[in-house]
C-alpha positions in Angstrom: 17.2 -44.6 72.5 15.7 -41.8 70.9 17.1 -38.0 71.7 16.1 -34.6 71.1 18.8 -32.0 72.3 17.4 -28.3 71.8 16.0 -29.1 69.0 14.7 -26.2 66.6 13.3 -25.8 63.2 12.7 -22.5 61.5 10.8 -21.6 58.2 11.5 -17.8 57.9 9.0 -16.0 60.2 7.7 -19.8 61.3 9.0 -21.7 64.2 7.9 -25.3 63.8 10.0 -26.9 66.5 10.5 -24.9 69.4 13.7 -26.1 71.4 12.6 -29.6 71.9 14.4 -31.5 74.4 13.1 -34.9 74.8 14.6 -38.8 75.9 12.6 -41.8 75.0 13.7 -45.1 76.7 14.3 -48.1 75.0 11.2 -50.3 74.5 9.0 -47.2 74.9 5.7 -46.7 72.6 6.0 -42.8 72.5 2.6 -41.3 71.1 3.5 -37.7 70.0 0.0 -35.8 70.1 -1.3 -32.6 68.9 -3.3 -30.7 66.3 -2.4 -30.3 62.9 0.3 -28.1 62.7 1.7 -28.4 66.2 5.5 -29.8 64.4 4.8 -33.8 65.3 5.5 -34.2 61.3 8.6 -32.0 61.2 9.8 -33.4 64.6 9.6 -37.2 63.1 10.9 -35.4 60.0 14.3 -34.3 61.6 14.4 -37.5 63.9 14.7 -39.7 60.7 17.5 -37.2 58.8 14.9 -36.1 56.7 15.1 -32.4 57.3 18.1 -30.6 59.6 17.3 -28.8 62.2 17.6 -25.1 62.7 19.9 -25.7 65.5 20.1 -28.9 68.0 21.1 -32.5 67.6 19.2 -35.6 67.4 20.8 -39.2 68.7 19.3 -42.7 67.8 20.9 -45.4 69.6 23.4 -43.0 70.6 24.6 -42.3 66.8 24.1 -38.3 65.9 21.6 -38.3 62.8 22.6 -35.6 61.1 26.2 -36.2 61.7 26.3 -39.6 61.3 23.8 -40.3 58.7 24.6 -43.6 56.6 25.2 -45.2 60.0 22.2 -43.8 61.8 19.7 -45.0 59.2 21.2 -48.8 59.8 18.9 -48.0 63.1 15.9 -46.3 62.2 12.8 -47.6 59.9 10.6 -44.7 58.6 6.9 -44.6 57.7 5.9 -41.3 56.3 2.0 -40.1 56.7 1.8 -40.4 52.7 4.2 -42.9 51.3 3.9 -44.6 47.3 4.1 -47.7 46.9 5.2 -49.6 43.3 2.2 -50.8 42.4 3.1 -53.1 39.6 5.5 -54.7 41.8 4.9 -58.2 43.8 4.6 -58.0 47.9 8.0 -60.0 48.0 9.6 -57.9 44.9 8.5 -54.6 46.9 10.6 -55.9 49.8 13.2 -57.2 47.8 14.0 -53.8 46.3 14.7 -52.4 49.4 16.4 -54.9 51.0 19.0 -54.2 48.3 18.8 -50.5 48.7 20.1 -50.9 52.4 22.8 -53.2 51.1 21.5 -56.4 52.9 23.9 -59.3 52.4 22.3 -61.1 49.7 22.6 -64.4 50.4 20.3 -63.0 54.0 17.6 -61.4 51.7 15.1 -64.4 50.7 14.4 -65.5 54.3 14.4 -62.0 55.8 12.0 -61.1 53.4 10.0 -64.3 54.3 10.3 -63.1 57.7 9.0 -59.5 57.7 6.5 -60.6 55.6 5.3 -63.0 58.4 5.7 -60.7 61.1 3.3 -57.9 59.8 0.6 -60.8 58.6 1.2 -60.7 54.8 1.8 -64.1 54.1 -1.1 -64.8 52.0 -0.4 -61.7 49.7 3.2 -62.7 49.3 2.8 -63.0 45.7 0.3 -60.5 45.1 0.7 -57.1 43.2 0.4 -54.2 45.5 -2.4 -52.2 43.2 -4.6 -55.2 44.2 -3.9 -54.4 47.9 -6.3 -52.8 50.2 -5.4 -49.3 52.4 -4.5 -51.3 55.2 -2.3 -54.0 53.2 -0.4 -51.6 52.0 0.5 -49.9 55.3 1.9 -53.2 56.9 3.7 -53.4 53.6 5.0 -49.8 54.3 5.7 -51.0 58.1 7.3 -54.5 56.6 9.6 -52.3 54.6 10.4 -49.9 57.2 11.4 -52.9 59.5 13.3 -55.1 56.3 17.1 -54.3 57.6 15.6 -54.6 61.5 15.9 -51.3 62.9 16.2 -50.7 66.8 14.2 -47.6 65.8 10.4 -47.3 64.0 9.0 -43.6 63.3 5.8 -43.8 62.6 3.8 -40.7 61.0 -0.2 -40.6 61.4 0.4 -44.3 60.2 -3.7 -45.1 60.7 -4.5 -42.3 58.7 -7.8 -43.5 56.4 -7.6 -47.3 58.0 -11.4 -48.5 59.0 -11.2 -49.3 62.7 -10.7 -53.3 62.0 -7.4 -52.3 60.2 -6.5 -49.9 62.8 -6.8 -52.7 65.1 -4.7 -55.0 63.7 -2.1 -52.1 63.1 -2.3 -51.5 67.2 -1.5 -55.3 67.9 1.2 -55.1 65.6 3.2 -52.0 66.9 2.5 -54.1 70.3 4.2 -56.9 69.3 7.1 -55.1 67.7 7.6 -53.2 70.9 7.5 -56.9 72.5 10.1 -57.7 70.2 12.6 -54.6 71.3 11.4 -52.0 68.6 11.4 -48.7 70.3 8.4 -46.9 68.5 8.0 -42.7 67.9 4.4 -42.9 66.6 2.5 -39.0 65.7 -1.5 -38.7 65.8 -4.0 -36.1 66.0 -6.8 -38.6 66.3 -6.6 -39.4 70.0 -8.2 -42.6 70.7 -6.1 -44.5 68.1 -3.5 -43.6 70.8 -5.6 -45.1 73.8 -4.7 -48.2 75.3 -0.8 -49.1 73.9 1.0 -45.8 73.9 3.4 -45.9 77.1 4.0 -42.4 77.6 3.4 -39.7 75.4 4.5 -36.0 74.4 1.5 -33.0 74.0 2.4 -30.5 71.1 1.1 -27.0 70.6 2.8 -24.7 68.2 6.0 -26.0 68.2 6.6 -26.6 72.1 5.9 -29.8 74.1 4.1 -28.7 77.1 3.2 -31.9 78.5 5.3 -35.2 78.3 5.9 -38.7 80.5 4.3 -41.9 81.2 0.6 -41.9 80.9 -0.2 -42.4 84.5 1.9 -39.9 85.8 0.6 -37.5 83.4 -2.9 -38.6 85.1 -1.5 -38.4 88.2 -0.2 -35.0 88.1 -3.5 -33.1 86.9 -5.5 -34.6 89.1 -5.1 -35.2 92.9 -9.0 -36.8 93.1 -9.7 -40.4 92.0 -12.9 -40.9 90.1 -14.5 -44.0 91.3 -17.5 -45.9 90.0 -20.0 -48.1 92.0 -22.3 -50.2 91.0 -24.6 -52.9 92.6 -28.0 -54.7 92.6 -31.2 -53.9 94.4 -31.7 -51.0 95.9 -29.4 -49.1 97.7 -28.9 -50.0 101.8 -29.0 -47.0 104.6 -25.5 -48.3 105.8 -24.2 -47.9 102.3 -25.6 -44.3 101.5 -24.4 -43.3 105.3 -20.9 -44.6 104.7 -20.7 -42.5 101.2 -22.2 -39.5 102.7 -20.1 -40.0 106.2 -16.5 -40.5 105.0 -14.4 -37.1 104.4 -12.3 -38.5 101.5 -15.4 -38.8 99.6 -17.2 -36.0 97.6 -19.4 -35.0 94.3 -21.2 -38.2 94.7 -23.6 -38.8 91.6 -26.2 -41.6 91.7 -28.5 -43.0 89.2 -30.1 -46.1 89.0 -28.2 -48.9 90.2 -24.8 -47.0 90.5 -22.9 -44.1 91.8 -19.9 -42.0 90.7 -17.9 -40.2 93.1 -14.5 -38.2 94.1 -11.9 -39.8 96.3 -9.4 -38.5 97.8 -6.6 -40.6 98.7 -4.1 -43.5 97.7 -4.5 -46.4 96.1 -4.1 -48.6 99.1 -7.0 -46.6 100.2 -9.0 -46.8 98.0 -8.8 -51.1 97.5 -9.2 -50.4 101.5 -12.7 -49.1 100.7 -14.1 -51.8 98.7 -14.3 -54.2 101.6 -15.9 -51.4 103.6 -18.8 -50.6 101.6 -19.5 -54.7 101.0 -19.7 -54.8 105.0 -22.4 -52.1 104.5 -24.5 -55.4 103.0 -24.8 -53.7 99.5 -24.4 -56.4 96.6 -21.6 -54.7 95.0 -21.0 -56.0 91.3 -18.8 -53.1 90.0 -15.7 -50.8 91.7 -12.9 -49.1 90.1 -11.5 -46.0 89.0 -12.6 -44.1 86.2 -9.3 -43.6 84.0 -9.0 -39.9 81.9 -8.6 -40.8 78.5 -5.9 -40.1 76.7 -7.7 -37.5 74.5 -9.4 -35.9 78.1 -5.4 -35.5 79.5 -4.9 -33.8 76.1 -8.1 -31.3 76.1 -7.4 -30.5 79.7 -3.6 -29.6 79.3 -4.5 -27.7 76.5 -7.2 -25.5 77.7 -4.9 -24.8 80.7 -2.0 -23.8 78.1 -4.9 -21.0 76.6 -5.6 -19.8 80.0 
């Protein structure tokens, strides 16, 4: 759905984006992560047609963004990191203005406004003036504006910036719902916890280059040959349980404290699943067992450190 081919953007001596090639399939929520200055915003602005690349091409739904700008804009909804709203308009008036700007069929505009307001959860603010909206409500309105023409692709640049924790959670739930409705989403952030748990794939950018891209689980597996496993139990540790852990050659670096232990396990998911009944058979009353997954932030730090080394 989104395709970058040898994309490059230069500002005099500065290379903001360096030969980026990337394909994002239909229905993905793709998180573009990296520090400030990594090239995330420049990439998204080229994707929506606001910036022309020094070289390379961008395709949205198979349409060349810079060769067919008007046609491509019908496929794109864009929300910048800092966007302005018309404070003296009501919520529905703001959306009506942009619906006409997109040259939507006039007879269908009122119904489309009601639909998008419901989609982003602004029903109670339908007739409210924008100057009275909270930061989170304005962010919802910005997304509603980006969705008014029913685009197939949503491009969001740091959309959670400045939002409180509740508003960030609401935004996350909204984006998941939009994906379920068939929207492909490219979202950038340097606050990695914002992307945890709902992005299907991530791309890590450093100094204009894409250093790693793919499904989160695939990147996790590539970055670690050993699984980190946590086991919790009731009561004291029985001798057979400790002996099982110590005698299994697949288990290493065991750290025990109170009523739990964490260890590294070399083996497949099937082997890990088979380990649980083996531990239960020792007589230990196990109440917790599972793999400790690396967070997106931990993956980013690890990959970034490898780049420096």
